C-alpha angles and dihedrals in degrees: 000000000000117000119229107286128224120238090255091053091049090049091052091048091051095043091057088066096037098260132122137202121264100164129355097158090120094050114127104135143350093290097051118115116254130177116225138170131222126221091269093055098256112147118221130187109213141125134249093252090061095036093056092059115103088230094061114122139160105267093213091054092047112134093358099302101218100175109042106173100181126015106203126063106217114242112251110245122223113271094016119132108224124200121188116195124194131194090199128195132152096260107024129031122191112205135188133178124207121191112195089341095310122118105238103161141017133177147162118228118194115201121201135191135064115327095259090051092049091052090051091050091051092051091046092050092053097038099044106028120011097047104034098038106026089045105210119193090201136017123209120196130185110249122229135228135183110262128189091349089288095155096166094058091043091054092051093048089048090056092049092049089046095057090046090054091044092055091048092049094048090055095041093241115155111237143173139196121222129187114235090236088061100050091039090063090067090060096040093244106172124226122244135088116012094235090054091051090051091052092049092049093050090046091052091052089050090049095049102035105017093234134123114224139157120271092255092054091044089055091051092048095052092042088054091047090051092048094047089052091050091049096042092126088062097060109015111108112202119218090218 
């Protein structure tokens, strides 16, 4: 069992892995929340018990994150209903967070390595960071379907969706899977060529939120919007 560390000892422990202290005012023991920062400036809320594990990593740097849109995950406030939506694939994952129906965070995570390694990284990200530290009340994943008889791609996407569902189930987090054709109906996204659909989705995000994002992130944002609307009774607080 590790004795309570001094600030200098914590700094040395963090520096060994390339991290630095941002806020350790709540530190009392290994399980206390601390706020740290990686070499790229990403802020992470964690604890020393988790940080000391050899598997600890910066979630924003996971898999060589090449398109980090926002650096800081907003702290979940007490009483807030948090939905995290993922447009998951084996290379790129669009992610959005909605607190009480409001978009508070969006990001694109790019995962590299052989397919089996990427699947492991995705599971690790959900199991060890997104769920325990970002504290979702509900997870929304994009469902999959066989297209153009592309069985190989379908099998890979099935495995990715499977590990996402596994992580949610292990933590007891309610979750759902929604086909893009279903959530696109809410926003009047027309069918047709895939590139045209992508443009329409990005345009709709620009129209609603005034932001420019990649197509993967746009999918995650609208999927999250759709899910928040479906679960409105979970987070909407009536004034009456």
